[in-house]
All heavy atoms as TSV, in Angstrom:
chain	resi	resn	atom	element	x	y	z
A	1	MET	N	N	91.426	123.469	94.306
A	1	MET	CA	C	92.138	122.490	95.182
A	1	MET	C	C	91.554	122.629	96.604
A	1	MET	O	O	91.482	123.673	97.184
A	1	MET	CB	C	93.598	122.839	95.188
A	1	MET	CG	C	94.426	121.927	96.072
A	1	MET	SD	S	96.183	122.267	95.998
A	1	MET	CE	C	96.278	123.526	97.180
A	2	LYS	N	N	91.207	121.465	97.060
A	2	LYS	CA	C	90.579	121.430	98.440
A	2	LYS	C	C	91.691	121.324	99.462
A	2	LYS	O	O	92.560	120.400	99.308
A	2	LYS	CB	C	89.623	120.304	98.555
A	2	LYS	CG	C	88.794	120.346	99.840
A	2	LYS	CD	C	87.698	119.351	99.845
A	2	LYS	CE	C	86.922	119.510	101.121
A	2	LYS	NZ	N	85.743	118.627	101.126
A	3	ARG	N	N	91.656	122.092	100.447
A	3	ARG	CA	C	92.728	122.112	101.504
A	3	ARG	C	C	92.288	121.092	102.584
A	3	ARG	O	O	91.123	120.967	102.861
A	3	ARG	CB	C	92.949	123.458	102.151
A	3	ARG	CG	C	93.369	124.484	101.142
A	3	ARG	CD	C	93.435	125.839	101.729
A	3	ARG	NE	N	94.786	126.154	101.966
A	3	ARG	CZ	C	95.207	127.230	102.534
A	3	ARG	NH1	N	94.313	128.090	102.997
A	3	ARG	NH2	N	96.458	127.522	102.557
A	4	PRO	N	N	93.270	120.506	103.323
A	4	PRO	CA	C	92.883	119.725	104.455
A	4	PRO	C	C	92.202	120.502	105.547
A	4	PRO	O	O	92.450	121.731	105.690
A	4	PRO	CB	C	94.221	119.229	104.996
A	4	PRO	CG	C	95.214	119.514	103.872
A	4	PRO	CD	C	94.685	120.560	103.073
A	5	ARG	N	N	91.249	119.997	106.283
A	5	ARG	CA	C	90.513	120.739	107.249
A	5	ARG	C	C	91.452	121.398	108.253
A	5	ARG	O	O	91.162	122.531	108.693
A	5	ARG	CB	C	89.597	119.786	108.029
A	5	ARG	CG	C	88.384	119.459	107.281
A	5	ARG	CD	C	87.387	118.656	108.127
A	5	ARG	NE	N	86.165	118.640	107.462
A	5	ARG	CZ	C	85.004	118.729	108.054
A	5	ARG	NH1	N	84.902	118.681	109.420
A	5	ARG	NH2	N	83.863	118.746	107.330
A	6	SER	N	N	92.556	120.763	108.613
A	6	SER	CA	C	93.478	121.375	109.575
A	6	SER	C	C	94.153	122.636	109.034
A	6	SER	O	O	94.656	123.442	109.800
A	6	SER	CB	C	94.617	120.408	109.943
A	6	SER	OG	O	95.391	120.053	108.788
A	7	GLU	N	N	94.051	122.901	107.694
A	7	GLU	CA	C	94.592	124.089	107.113
A	7	GLU	C	C	93.599	125.143	106.745
A	7	GLU	O	O	93.964	126.176	106.218
A	7	GLU	CB	C	95.471	123.749	105.890
A	7	GLU	CG	C	96.652	122.980	106.316
A	7	GLU	CD	C	97.526	122.630	105.107
A	7	GLU	OE1	O	97.375	123.266	104.038
A	7	GLU	OE2	O	98.391	121.737	105.224
A	8	GLN	N	N	92.295	124.811	106.782
A	8	GLN	CA	C	91.280	125.743	106.443
A	8	GLN	C	C	90.994	126.754	107.534
A	8	GLN	O	O	91.199	126.482	108.754
A	8	GLN	CB	C	89.946	125.050	106.187
A	8	GLN	CG	C	89.950	124.058	104.973
A	8	GLN	CD	C	88.684	123.334	104.766
A	8	GLN	OE1	O	87.865	123.195	105.606
A	8	GLN	NE2	N	88.564	122.737	103.577
A	9	GLU	N	N	90.667	127.998	107.109
A	9	GLU	CA	C	90.463	128.991	108.158
A	9	GLU	C	C	89.284	130.004	107.673
A	9	GLU	O	O	89.143	130.309	106.466
A	9	GLU	CB	C	91.664	129.742	108.493
A	9	GLU	CG	C	92.313	130.491	107.353
A	9	GLU	CD	C	93.591	131.108	107.686
A	9	GLU	OE1	O	94.077	131.121	108.854
A	9	GLU	OE2	O	94.299	131.609	106.821
A	10	THR	N	N	88.607	130.530	108.664
A	10	THR	CA	C	87.720	131.624	108.501
A	10	THR	C	C	88.120	132.667	109.605
A	10	THR	O	O	88.147	132.272	110.780
A	10	THR	CB	C	86.286	131.270	108.634
A	10	THR	OG1	O	85.981	130.398	107.583
A	10	THR	CG2	C	85.334	132.545	108.557
A	11	ILE	N	N	88.358	133.874	109.162
A	11	ILE	CA	C	88.720	134.940	110.189
A	11	ILE	C	C	87.806	136.115	109.990
A	11	ILE	O	O	87.647	136.601	108.971
A	11	ILE	CB	C	90.160	135.373	109.872
A	11	ILE	CG1	C	91.160	134.232	109.995
A	11	ILE	CG2	C	90.508	136.520	110.882
A	11	ILE	CD1	C	92.590	134.588	109.486
A	12	ILE	N	N	87.130	136.449	111.186
A	12	ILE	CA	C	86.344	137.690	111.223
A	12	ILE	C	C	86.863	138.532	112.289
A	12	ILE	O	O	86.945	138.031	113.498
A	12	ILE	CB	C	84.901	137.264	111.481
A	12	ILE	CG1	C	84.319	136.354	110.360
A	12	ILE	CG2	C	83.972	138.564	111.507
A	12	ILE	CD1	C	82.904	135.827	110.640
A	13	SER	N	N	87.328	139.700	111.922
A	13	SER	CA	C	87.958	140.637	112.886
A	13	SER	C	C	87.375	142.044	112.839
A	13	SER	O	O	86.813	142.394	111.817
A	13	SER	CB	C	89.515	140.558	112.758
A	13	SER	OG	O	89.759	141.119	111.434
A	14	TYR	N	N	87.550	142.713	113.891
A	14	TYR	CA	C	86.972	144.082	113.978
A	14	TYR	C	C	88.156	145.020	114.253
A	14	TYR	O	O	88.946	144.798	115.255
A	14	TYR	CB	C	85.926	144.180	115.103
A	14	TYR	CG	C	85.406	145.555	115.225
A	14	TYR	CD1	C	84.509	146.068	114.315
A	14	TYR	CD2	C	85.678	146.333	116.449
A	14	TYR	CE1	C	83.999	147.373	114.455
A	14	TYR	CE2	C	85.183	147.609	116.572
A	14	TYR	CZ	C	84.287	148.174	115.594
A	14	TYR	OH	O	83.740	149.434	115.709
A	15	ASP	N	N	88.178	146.127	113.448
A	15	ASP	CA	C	89.223	147.196	113.704
A	15	ASP	C	C	88.437	148.369	114.345
A	15	ASP	O	O	87.725	149.004	113.702
A	15	ASP	CB	C	89.816	147.607	112.311
A	15	ASP	CG	C	90.938	148.594	112.464
A	15	ASP	OD1	O	90.833	149.448	113.418
A	15	ASP	OD2	O	91.794	148.612	111.577
A	16	ARG	N	N	88.780	148.507	115.605
A	16	ARG	CA	C	88.020	149.604	116.399
A	16	ARG	C	C	88.385	150.948	115.792
A	16	ARG	O	O	87.427	151.842	115.797
A	16	ARG	CB	C	88.458	149.509	117.836
A	16	ARG	CG	C	87.645	150.436	118.698
A	16	ARG	CD	C	87.781	150.087	120.084
A	16	ARG	NE	N	86.862	148.920	120.386
A	16	ARG	CZ	C	86.561	148.590	121.553
A	16	ARG	NH1	N	87.205	148.983	122.641
A	16	ARG	NH2	N	85.710	147.543	121.689
A	17	GLU	N	N	89.613	151.227	115.465
A	17	GLU	CA	C	90.044	152.564	114.988
A	17	GLU	C	C	89.218	152.862	113.711
A	17	GLU	O	O	88.879	154.037	113.550
A	17	GLU	CB	C	91.483	152.618	114.820
A	17	GLU	CG	C	92.246	152.677	116.100
A	17	GLU	CD	C	93.714	152.759	115.843
A	17	GLU	OE1	O	94.146	153.141	114.674
A	17	GLU	OE2	O	94.524	152.459	116.782
A	18	LEU	N	N	89.143	152.014	112.821
A	18	LEU	CA	C	88.407	152.231	111.601
A	18	LEU	C	C	86.937	151.936	111.613
A	18	LEU	O	O	86.147	152.278	110.673
A	18	LEU	CB	C	89.062	151.407	110.443
A	18	LEU	CG	C	90.478	151.727	110.077
A	18	LEU	CD1	C	90.965	150.739	109.009
A	18	LEU	CD2	C	90.623	153.077	109.645
A	19	ASP	N	N	86.478	151.335	112.756
A	19	ASP	CA	C	85.150	150.945	112.927
A	19	ASP	C	C	84.644	150.034	111.742
A	19	ASP	O	O	83.555	150.240	111.102
A	19	ASP	CB	C	84.180	152.103	113.052
A	19	ASP	CG	C	82.704	151.758	113.478
A	19	ASP	OD1	O	82.587	150.746	114.256
A	19	ASP	OD2	O	81.827	152.505	113.074
A	20	GLN	N	N	85.476	149.067	111.328
A	20	GLN	CA	C	85.202	148.155	110.227
A	20	GLN	C	C	85.410	146.727	110.601
A	20	GLN	O	O	86.353	146.382	111.426
A	20	GLN	CB	C	86.129	148.433	109.075
A	20	GLN	CG	C	85.828	149.774	108.406
A	20	GLN	CD	C	86.823	150.046	107.243
A	20	GLN	OE1	O	87.873	149.388	107.157
A	20	GLN	NE2	N	86.516	150.892	106.328
A	21	TRP	N	N	84.561	145.892	110.098
A	21	TRP	CA	C	84.798	144.390	110.237
A	21	TRP	C	C	85.606	143.970	109.006
A	21	TRP	O	O	85.387	144.464	107.885
A	21	TRP	CB	C	83.419	143.714	110.201
A	21	TRP	CG	C	82.703	143.884	111.583
A	21	TRP	CD1	C	81.794	144.873	111.850
A	21	TRP	CD2	C	82.878	143.116	112.733
A	21	TRP	NE1	N	81.356	144.800	113.072
A	21	TRP	CE2	C	82.003	143.689	113.779
A	21	TRP	CE3	C	83.681	142.014	113.090
A	21	TRP	CZ2	C	81.968	143.171	115.012
A	21	TRP	CZ3	C	83.620	141.541	114.378
A	21	TRP	CH2	C	82.710	142.124	115.274
A	22	HIS	N	N	86.380	142.916	109.161
A	22	HIS	CA	C	87.109	142.315	108.102
A	22	HIS	C	C	86.879	140.759	108.079
A	22	HIS	O	O	86.867	140.175	109.191
A	22	HIS	CB	C	88.604	142.571	108.299
A	22	HIS	CG	C	88.939	143.994	108.325
A	22	HIS	ND1	N	89.169	144.777	107.281
A	22	HIS	CD2	C	89.101	144.860	109.437
A	22	HIS	CE1	C	89.425	146.036	107.607
A	22	HIS	NE2	N	89.400	146.091	108.913
A	23	TYR	N	N	86.671	140.237	106.845
A	23	TYR	CA	C	86.348	138.837	106.751
A	23	TYR	C	C	87.235	138.227	105.790
A	23	TYR	O	O	87.612	138.790	104.680
A	23	TYR	CB	C	84.839	138.776	106.176
A	23	TYR	CG	C	84.527	137.375	105.843
A	23	TYR	CD1	C	83.961	136.383	106.732
A	23	TYR	CD2	C	84.723	136.872	104.500
A	23	TYR	CE1	C	83.646	135.172	106.344
A	23	TYR	CE2	C	84.428	135.576	104.132
A	23	TYR	CZ	C	83.852	134.690	105.093
A	23	TYR	OH	O	83.527	133.443	104.684
A	24	TYR	N	N	87.871	137.061	106.077
A	24	TYR	CA	C	88.645	136.241	105.222
A	24	TYR	C	C	88.275	134.804	105.467
A	24	TYR	O	O	88.191	134.367	106.576
A	24	TYR	CB	C	90.119	136.461	105.431
A	24	TYR	CG	C	90.986	135.434	104.654
A	24	TYR	CD1	C	91.343	135.712	103.379
A	24	TYR	CD2	C	91.357	134.223	105.267
A	24	TYR	CE1	C	92.080	134.767	102.617
A	24	TYR	CE2	C	92.032	133.262	104.571
A	24	TYR	CZ	C	92.430	133.494	103.262
A	24	TYR	OH	O	93.128	132.625	102.526
A	25	SER	N	N	88.155	134.042	104.373
A	25	SER	CA	C	87.917	132.670	104.475
A	25	SER	C	C	88.306	131.908	103.245
A	25	SER	O	O	88.188	132.477	102.106
A	25	SER	CB	C	86.448	132.381	104.754
A	25	SER	OG	O	86.215	130.975	104.908
A	26	ASP	N	N	88.847	130.734	103.413
A	26	ASP	CA	C	89.101	129.869	102.212
A	26	ASP	C	C	88.260	128.574	102.305
A	26	ASP	O	O	88.588	127.576	101.721
A	26	ASP	CB	C	90.565	129.487	102.132
A	26	ASP	CG	C	91.164	128.838	103.392
A	26	ASP	OD1	O	90.366	128.555	104.338
A	26	ASP	OD2	O	92.365	128.642	103.438
A	27	ILE	N	N	87.087	128.724	102.901
A	27	ILE	CA	C	86.146	127.617	103.031
A	27	ILE	C	C	84.858	128.005	102.246
A	27	ILE	O	O	84.145	128.924	102.584
A	27	ILE	CB	C	85.771	127.388	104.544
A	27	ILE	CG1	C	87.071	127.051	105.329
A	27	ILE	CG2	C	84.669	126.193	104.613
A	27	ILE	CD1	C	86.702	126.975	106.809
A	28	PRO	N	N	84.656	127.294	101.085
A	28	PRO	CA	C	83.603	127.628	100.187
A	28	PRO	C	C	82.209	127.727	100.839
A	28	PRO	O	O	81.401	128.631	100.625
A	28	PRO	CB	C	83.606	126.569	99.165
A	28	PRO	CG	C	85.043	126.138	99.088
A	28	PRO	CD	C	85.551	126.233	100.470
A	29	LYS	N	N	81.923	126.826	101.736
A	29	LYS	CA	C	80.625	126.875	102.436
A	29	LYS	C	C	80.424	128.148	103.280
A	29	LYS	O	O	79.394	128.749	103.197
A	29	LYS	CB	C	80.471	125.616	103.393
A	29	LYS	CG	C	79.247	125.552	104.104
A	29	LYS	CD	C	79.181	124.324	105.067
A	29	LYS	CE	C	77.872	124.333	105.806
A	29	LYS	NZ	N	77.791	123.099	106.695
A	30	HIS	N	N	81.492	128.549	103.957
A	30	HIS	CA	C	81.350	129.880	104.625
A	30	HIS	C	C	81.303	131.031	103.739
A	30	HIS	O	O	80.511	131.966	103.973
A	30	HIS	CB	C	82.634	130.039	105.588
A	30	HIS	CG	C	82.773	129.043	106.661
A	30	HIS	ND1	N	83.782	129.054	107.544
A	30	HIS	CD2	C	81.936	127.979	107.031
A	30	HIS	CE1	C	83.607	128.093	108.428
A	30	HIS	NE2	N	82.469	127.396	108.092
A	31	ASN	N	N	81.979	130.976	102.576
A	31	ASN	CA	C	81.959	132.107	101.599
A	31	ASN	C	C	80.622	132.260	101.008
A	31	ASN	O	O	80.104	133.349	100.759
A	31	ASN	CB	C	83.022	131.886	100.573
A	31	ASN	CG	C	84.403	132.068	101.152
A	31	ASN	OD1	O	84.596	132.768	102.074
A	31	ASN	ND2	N	85.395	131.431	100.544
A	32	ARG	N	N	79.937	131.176	100.719
A	32	ARG	CA	C	78.542	131.208	100.192
A	32	ARG	C	C	77.646	131.864	101.203
A	32	ARG	O	O	76.718	132.671	100.877
A	32	ARG	CB	C	78.044	129.872	99.807
A	32	ARG	CG	C	78.642	129.336	98.570
A	32	ARG	CD	C	77.948	128.017	98.069
A	32	ARG	NE	N	77.961	126.918	99.036
A	32	ARG	CZ	C	79.042	126.055	99.191
A	32	ARG	NH1	N	80.058	126.153	98.377
A	32	ARG	NH2	N	78.953	125.078	100.053
A	33	LYS	N	N	77.759	131.516	102.490
A	33	LYS	CA	C	76.962	132.068	103.551
A	33	LYS	C	C	77.145	133.545	103.781
A	33	LYS	O	O	76.169	134.294	103.946
A	33	LYS	CB	C	77.289	131.382	104.885
A	33	LYS	CG	C	76.482	131.807	106.086
A	33	LYS	CD	C	76.842	131.106	107.353
A	33	LYS	CE	C	76.054	131.605	108.496
A	33	LYS	NZ	N	76.325	130.928	109.761
A	34	TRP	N	N	78.372	134.032	103.673
A	34	TRP	CA	C	78.646	135.461	103.972
A	34	TRP	C	C	78.760	136.301	102.810
A	34	TRP	O	O	78.795	137.549	102.949
A	34	TRP	CB	C	80.004	135.502	104.765
A	34	TRP	CG	C	79.898	135.004	106.163
A	34	TRP	CD1	C	80.125	133.744	106.626
A	34	TRP	CD2	C	79.507	135.715	107.306
A	34	TRP	NE1	N	79.902	133.649	107.914
A	34	TRP	CE2	C	79.530	134.872	108.380
A	34	TRP	CE3	C	79.110	137.027	107.515
A	34	TRP	CZ2	C	79.189	135.177	109.703
A	34	TRP	CZ3	C	78.839	137.432	108.810
A	34	TRP	CH2	C	78.803	136.519	109.877
A	35	ARG	N	N	78.793	135.822	101.591
A	35	ARG	CA	C	78.935	136.524	100.364
A	35	ARG	C	C	78.161	137.815	100.274
A	35	ARG	O	O	78.596	138.826	99.861
A	35	ARG	CB	C	78.821	135.592	99.129
A	35	ARG	CG	C	78.338	136.261	97.889
A	35	ARG	CD	C	78.146	135.278	96.744
A	35	ARG	NE	N	77.215	134.165	97.136
A	35	ARG	CZ	C	77.154	133.004	96.524
A	35	ARG	NH1	N	78.001	132.762	95.577
A	35	ARG	NH2	N	76.272	132.155	96.826
A	36	ASP	N	N	76.839	137.758	100.597
A	36	ASP	CA	C	75.943	138.860	100.426
A	36	ASP	C	C	76.165	139.964	101.476
A	36	ASP	O	O	75.673	141.063	101.313
A	36	ASP	CB	C	74.531	138.408	100.402
A	36	ASP	CG	C	74.195	137.568	99.164
A	36	ASP	OD1	O	74.895	137.706	98.123
A	36	ASP	OD2	O	73.292	136.679	99.312
A	37	LEU	N	N	76.806	139.571	102.560
A	37	LEU	CA	C	77.011	140.593	103.665
A	37	LEU	C	C	78.382	141.278	103.610
A	37	LEU	O	O	78.604	142.210	104.364
A	37	LEU	CB	C	76.879	139.850	105.018
A	37	LEU	CG	C	75.526	139.194	105.209
A	37	LEU	CD1	C	75.563	138.342	106.507
A	37	LEU	CD2	C	74.448	140.287	105.291
A	38	VAL	N	N	79.276	140.821	102.633
A	38	VAL	CA	C	80.634	141.401	102.626
A	38	VAL	C	C	80.631	142.334	101.479
A	38	VAL	O	O	80.261	142.004	100.400
A	38	VAL	CB	C	81.675	140.197	102.368
A	38	VAL	CG1	C	82.978	140.792	102.183
A	38	VAL	CG2	C	81.648	139.187	103.606
A	39	SER	N	N	81.151	143.567	101.677
A	39	SER	CA	C	81.366	144.536	100.611
A	39	SER	C	C	82.850	144.684	100.315
A	39	SER	O	O	83.724	144.199	101.154
A	39	SER	CB	C	80.754	145.872	101.010
A	39	SER	OG	O	81.419	146.360	102.065
A	40	GLU	N	N	83.199	145.280	99.163
A	40	GLU	CA	C	84.559	145.479	98.782
A	40	GLU	C	C	85.272	144.113	98.751
A	40	GLU	O	O	86.299	143.988	99.565
A	40	GLU	CB	C	85.235	146.467	99.658
A	40	GLU	CG	C	84.535	147.929	99.524
A	40	GLU	CD	C	85.311	148.914	100.416
A	40	GLU	OE1	O	86.489	148.810	100.541
A	40	GLU	OE2	O	84.689	149.842	100.888
A	41	THR	N	N	84.858	143.212	97.999
A	41	THR	CA	C	85.442	141.880	98.087
A	41	THR	C	C	86.547	141.627	96.992
A	41	THR	O	O	86.582	142.179	95.954
A	41	THR	CB	C	84.397	140.841	97.770
A	41	THR	OG1	O	83.788	140.972	96.527
A	41	THR	CG2	C	83.268	140.926	98.885
A	42	HIS	N	N	87.330	140.766	97.343
A	42	HIS	CA	C	88.334	140.097	96.416
A	42	HIS	C	C	87.956	138.684	96.447
A	42	HIS	O	O	87.975	137.994	97.568
A	42	HIS	CB	C	89.792	140.312	96.857
A	42	HIS	CG	C	90.737	139.442	96.198
A	42	HIS	ND1	N	91.175	139.645	94.820
A	42	HIS	CD2	C	91.342	138.268	96.581
A	42	HIS	CE1	C	91.943	138.602	94.470
A	42	HIS	NE2	N	92.053	137.783	95.478
A	43	THR	N	N	87.568	138.080	95.394
A	43	THR	CA	C	87.186	136.713	95.339
A	43	THR	C	C	88.108	135.809	94.419
A	43	THR	O	O	88.629	136.405	93.400
A	43	THR	CB	C	85.667	136.459	94.911
A	43	THR	OG1	O	85.577	137.017	93.662
A	43	THR	CG2	C	84.754	137.191	95.867
A	44	GLU	N	N	88.205	134.634	94.708
A	44	GLU	CA	C	88.888	133.649	93.856
A	44	GLU	C	C	87.962	132.447	93.774
A	44	GLU	O	O	87.420	132.086	94.768
A	44	GLU	CB	C	90.217	133.254	94.439
A	44	GLU	CG	C	91.247	134.377	94.531
A	44	GLU	CD	C	92.595	134.001	95.101
A	44	GLU	OE1	O	92.869	132.743	95.174
A	44	GLU	OE2	O	93.316	134.805	95.590
A	45	THR	N	N	87.798	132.074	92.549
A	45	THR	CA	C	86.827	130.862	92.324
A	45	THR	C	C	87.584	129.690	91.745
A	45	THR	O	O	88.537	129.853	91.018
A	45	THR	CB	C	85.645	131.225	91.484
A	45	THR	OG1	O	86.169	131.754	90.183
A	45	THR	CG2	C	84.814	132.339	92.103
A	46	SER	N	N	87.052	128.515	92.012
A	46	SER	CA	C	87.590	127.316	91.413
A	46	SER	C	C	86.988	127.041	90.072
A	46	SER	O	O	86.036	127.777	89.735
A	46	SER	CB	C	87.412	126.091	92.420
A	46	SER	OG	O	86.077	125.828	92.466
A	47	GLU	N	N	87.436	126.040	89.372
A	47	GLU	CA	C	86.896	125.722	88.074
A	47	GLU	C	C	85.475	125.331	88.111
A	47	GLU	O	O	84.732	125.559	87.225
A	47	GLU	CB	C	87.696	124.585	87.435
A	47	GLU	CG	C	89.191	125.064	87.106
A	47	GLU	CD	C	89.873	123.954	86.509
A	47	GLU	OE1	O	89.403	122.796	86.341
A	47	GLU	OE2	O	91.112	124.133	86.196
A	48	ASN	N	N	84.905	124.741	89.159
A	48	ASN	CA	C	83.559	124.336	89.370
A	48	ASN	C	C	82.647	125.516	89.820
A	48	ASN	O	O	81.501	125.242	90.143
A	48	ASN	CB	C	83.479	123.087	90.115
A	48	ASN	CG	C	83.879	123.259	91.641
A	48	ASN	OD1	O	84.286	124.374	92.007
A	48	ASN	ND2	N	83.774	122.207	92.427
A	49	GLY	N	N	83.198	126.626	90.149
A	49	GLY	CA	C	82.410	127.753	90.520
A	49	GLY	C	C	82.360	128.030	92.050
A	49	GLY	O	O	81.794	129.001	92.455
A	50	ASP	N	N	82.998	127.189	92.891
A	50	ASP	CA	C	82.982	127.406	94.298
A	50	ASP	C	C	83.915	128.673	94.600
A	50	ASP	O	O	84.878	128.871	93.955
A	50	ASP	CB	C	83.624	126.233	95.040
A	50	ASP	CG	C	82.703	125.116	95.263
A	50	ASP	OD1	O	81.421	125.414	95.248
A	50	ASP	OD2	O	83.114	123.973	95.544
A	51	ILE	N	N	83.463	129.507	95.579
A	51	ILE	CA	C	84.236	130.574	95.988
A	51	ILE	C	C	85.260	130.104	96.883
A	51	ILE	O	O	84.997	129.684	98.040
A	51	ILE	CB	C	83.350	131.684	96.688
A	51	ILE	CG1	C	82.239	132.136	95.764
A	51	ILE	CG2	C	84.226	132.855	97.165
A	51	ILE	CD1	C	81.235	133.089	96.467
A	52	THR	N	N	86.558	130.064	96.507
A	52	THR	CA	C	87.575	129.415	97.350
A	52	THR	C	C	88.195	130.422	98.249
A	52	THR	O	O	88.687	130.078	99.356
A	52	THR	CB	C	88.697	128.948	96.462
A	52	THR	OG1	O	89.229	129.876	95.615
A	52	THR	CG2	C	88.192	127.700	95.604
A	53	VAL	N	N	88.138	131.757	97.889
A	53	VAL	CA	C	88.650	132.851	98.833
A	53	VAL	C	C	87.758	134.005	98.717
A	53	VAL	O	O	87.449	134.467	97.613
A	53	VAL	CB	C	90.171	133.150	98.531
A	53	VAL	CG1	C	90.546	134.392	99.388
A	53	VAL	CG2	C	91.050	131.990	98.709
A	54	LEU	N	N	87.383	134.591	99.856
A	54	LEU	CA	C	86.560	135.798	99.945
A	54	LEU	C	C	87.093	136.630	100.846
A	54	LEU	O	O	87.346	136.285	101.972
A	54	LEU	CB	C	85.035	135.360	100.226
A	54	LEU	CG	C	84.055	136.522	100.263
A	54	LEU	CD1	C	83.857	137.189	98.888
A	54	LEU	CD2	C	82.727	135.985	100.767
Protein backbone atom coordinates (compact mmCIF):
# COMPACT_ATOMS: atom_id res chain seq x y z
CA MET A 1 0.00 0.00 0.00
CA LYS A 2 1.47 3.33 -1.04
CA ARG A 3 1.16 6.10 1.51
CA PRO A 4 0.43 9.73 0.61
CA ARG A 5 3.62 11.81 0.34
CA SER A 6 2.52 13.88 3.34
CA GLU A 7 2.65 10.72 5.50
CA GLN A 8 5.93 9.23 4.19
CA GLU A 9 9.04 9.59 6.31
CA THR A 10 12.73 8.80 6.50
CA ILE A 11 14.45 9.24 9.84
CA ILE A 12 18.20 9.03 10.36
CA SER A 13 19.28 9.72 13.92
CA TYR A 14 22.44 9.36 15.97
CA ASP A 15 22.61 8.11 19.57
CA ARG A 16 25.71 9.66 21.07
CA GLU A 17 25.70 7.45 24.20
CA LEU A 18 25.67 4.25 22.14
CA ASP A 19 27.69 5.75 19.28
CA GLN A 20 25.17 4.29 16.82
CA TRP A 21 23.18 5.56 13.87
CA HIS A 22 19.53 4.54 13.52
CA TYR A 23 17.63 4.47 10.24
CA TYR A 24 13.89 4.15 9.61
CA SER A 25 12.02 4.74 6.38
CA ASP A 26 8.78 3.72 4.74
CA ILE A 27 9.83 5.08 1.34
CA PRO A 28 10.90 2.23 -0.99
CA LYS A 29 13.26 4.44 -3.04
CA HIS A 30 15.18 5.46 0.10
CA ASN A 31 15.24 1.87 1.37
CA ARG A 32 16.80 0.60 -1.87
CA LYS A 33 19.46 3.31 -1.60
CA TRP A 34 20.37 2.63 2.06
CA ARG A 35 19.76 -1.15 2.23
CA ASP A 36 23.44 -2.16 1.84
CA LEU A 37 24.62 0.32 4.48
CA VAL A 38 22.17 -0.67 7.22
CA SER A 39 22.96 -3.61 9.49
CA GLU A 40 20.65 -5.45 11.89
CA THR A 41 17.58 -4.78 9.82
CA HIS A 42 13.90 -5.43 10.14
CA THR A 43 12.34 -5.28 6.71
CA GLU A 44 8.81 -5.46 5.40
CA THR A 45 8.19 -5.98 1.71
CA SER A 46 5.16 -5.51 -0.49
CA GLU A 47 3.75 -8.13 -2.83
CA ASN A 48 5.73 -6.67 -5.75
CA GLY A 49 9.02 -6.88 -3.83
CA ASP A 50 9.46 -3.21 -2.83
CA ILE A 51 11.01 -2.71 0.60
CA THR A 52 8.22 -0.83 2.35
CA VAL A 53 9.89 -0.54 5.78
CA LEU A 54 13.60 -0.82 6.60
